[in-house]
N, C-alpha and C positions, 0 to 999 in steps of 0.2 A: 504494500500500500504506500503510495507516494504521499509524503507529508507536505502540506502547504499551509500558509497562514489562514487565520480565521477570515481575513478579508476576501480571499479567493472563494472561500466557502459561501460567504455572503453574496458575492457576485454570481456564483454558479446557481445558488438558490433562487436569486431574483430572475435570472435568465430562464431557468427551468420552470419557474412558476408561470412565466409569460408564454412558454412554448406550446402547451396544449391548445390554448385559444388560437395561437397563430397557425398551428397545424390544422385545426378545424376550419378556420377561415380560409386557409389556402385550399383545402379540399372543396370548399363551397364556391370559390372564385369561378371555376370552370362551369358551374351550374347557373351562374348569373346570366341575365339577359345581356346579349352582346351589344351594349350601347356605350358610348364614350362616358356618359355620366355615371351609370350604374356601378360598374366595376371599380372605377377610379374612386368614387365616394366610399365604396365598401372598403377598399384597401386603405384609404386615409383613416377610416374608423379603426381598422385593425391595427394600424401603426400607432394611433393615439392610445388605444386600449392597452397594447403591449407596453407602451411607455409608462402609462399610469401604474400598471402592475409592477414593473421594474422599480419605479421611483418609490412606491409604497414600501417595498422590501428593503431598498437601500436606506431610506430615511428611518425605517424602524431600527436598523442596525447602527447607523451613523447620523443621528438627527441634526447635528450641528455642522455637517459638511455641505458645501455648496454643490450645485449640479449644473452642467451644461448639457442641454437637451436638444435633440433635433427638432422636436415638435414644440416643446414648452419653453425654449429659450434658456435664459440664465435664472437659476434659483439661488439667491444669495445664501451664504453660510458664513461661518467664522473664517475671516481671511487668512488666519494663521494655520488653518487646518486644510487637508487635501480637499479636492473636489472630484466628483464622478463626472465622466464624459460619456454620454449615452446615445447610441444610435439603436433604436428598438427594432428597426427593420432595414438593414442595408441590402439593397437589391430589390427595391420596391417594384421596379418595372418587370423584373422576372416574376415576382409574386403576382402581379396584376395579370400576367399572361400565362400563369400556370406552369412556370418553369421552376423546377425544384432546386434553386440555387440562391439562397439568401441567408442572412445571419443576424444575430443580435451581437452588438459590440459594446463593451463596457471597459473603460479605462479609469485608472486613478492617477491624478496628477498632484504631486506634492509641491507646494509653492517654495519649499526650502531645499531646492536641489543644489548641485555644485555651483559655486560662484553666485549664489543667490538666485539662480534661474530655475523656473519650474521644471520638473522632470516627471515622466511617466514611471510609476513604480510597480503597478499591477495591471494586468491586461487579460481580457477574456473575449474571445470570439466564439460564439456558440451557434452551431447549425441545428435548428430544431428538428429537421426531417431525418437527419442521420445520427443525432445525439452525439456529434463530435464536439468536444469541448477543448478548444485550443486556449491554453492559459500560460501566463508567464509572470514571474516576479523578478524584480531587479536583483541581479546577482545569483539567482537560483535556477536559471535555465527556462526553457520553453517545453511545454508538454502537450500531448494530445491524449486527453483522459489521463492514463497513468503511464504513458510511454514518452520517454525523452525524445525530443526532436532536434535535428541538426539541419542546417541549410544544405543544399546540394553541394557536392564536392566537384562538380564539373568545372573545368578550367578553360575550355575552349568555346568560343561563341558558336561555332558551327555545330556543336552538340546541344546547344542551349534552347530551351523552350521558355519564351518570354511572354508575360501577360501585360495587358495594357487596358486603357479605357479610351473610347473613341468619342470625339465631340458630337453633340446632338442638339437639335432644337435651340441653337444659339448658345449652348453651354460648351464653353471651351473655345480654343483658338484653332480652327480647322486648318489654316495654312501652316501654322507651326507644327501641328500634329503630322501633317503631310510630309514636312521636311524631316521630322524625326523618324517616321515610318520608313521613308526612303533611305535613311542612313542605316537604320537598324535591320530592316527586313532582309536585305541581301546577305547579312553577316550571320544570321541565326538559323536554327533548325525549324523554328516555327514561332508564330505569334498568335495569342489567343485573347479573346475579349469575352469574358463570362458574365460580367455585369454586377459584381460585388467587390468593391475595393477591399473591404474588411477580409473577405475570404481569399482574395488574391494574395494579400500579405500573409495570411495564415498559411496558405499553400506554399509560399516562398519559404516560410519558416520550416515547413514539413518536407521541403525538398521536392515537392511535386512540380512546382515551377522553379526555374533557375533564376528568374529575375522579374521585375515589374517596374513599369513607369506609368505615371499619369499626372495630370495637373487639373486645376479648377475643381478640386475636391474640397469638401468641408472637413474641418479638423476631426469631427466626430467619426468620419468615415475611416480615418487612418490612425488615430491616436493609439488604439490598442494594438493594431497591426505593427506599428513601428517597434514597440517593445518586443512583440513576438519574434520578429526577424532578428533584432539585435541579440536577444538572449539565446537564439538558436545559432549564433555565431556569424550572422550576416551584417551587412552594412546598409544603413538607410540615410540618405541625404536628399537635398533638393537637386535640381538639375545642374547646379554649379558646384556640387560637391560639398556644400555647406549645410547649415542647419536652418538658416533664416527663412527659406521658402516653405519649410514643412508646415508651419502654422497657417500658411496661405494655401495649403492643399497641393503642393508640388512635391512629388515623391519619386525617388529612384532607389530600388532595393535589389540586392543580390548578395552572393558571397563576395569575399574580398577580391578575388581574382577577376571575376566577371564584372563586379561593380566598377572597377577602374576602366575596364574595356568599354562597358556600356556608357559610363560617364563621358569618356572621350567622344564617343559617337553622338550622344545626345547634346552635350555642351556645344560641339561644333555646329550641329544642326540648328540649335537655338540661336547661335550667333548669326546664322544665315550666311 
């Protein structure tokens, strides 16, 4: 039995309490009348209900902590205490279309990190349909349920499977994405777009993907995934190889060898 802190237990309990309703709602999505309003409204309600359930559990355990919520915005807490960062349904469009690839993402950010900068100290990405619980704690590694995870050991781009996100409906910079894709595509074994950044990063941590890049994300999409990859031995930066762009939703993740190679390609493409 793998031991972890009580905080991970709290986060897993919150995610698992929200999961049955999400599974039930997911199974009903396909039965809804196929209209633009019906399913979209239904999924929005599922999203909010999951968030309410998660928040109830987290606040029960840590009532004085703040929260950053996808649906509910900022919930203030003691500024000297950590905060929870919650995305109750990452992969909403997949959920809406009956595609079984979405997750609950919960991260803990401590305001008293190194050099006085906030840092993510606990992370959970939970897939309700598969019961896969990807979790990590600062300095204690990344785990899938009770199995220790490591990032891929591949060293060559031509063996690498890379995940990404594609701009849509005015979301993201299509021209910049086209340049990055043109730079990365010819160098790698394959590129995938599955539609959940939280799971993409969890899968990098698990070695399923060898790398991942995307931009124009929200911080709650990637906060947990950043720690999962790092504690699994990987590197996570923005496109410039720094930290600054992470809070703005720009992320590049891989093992150390592939990260440096991807970074060179992406940074050159970004400069145009």
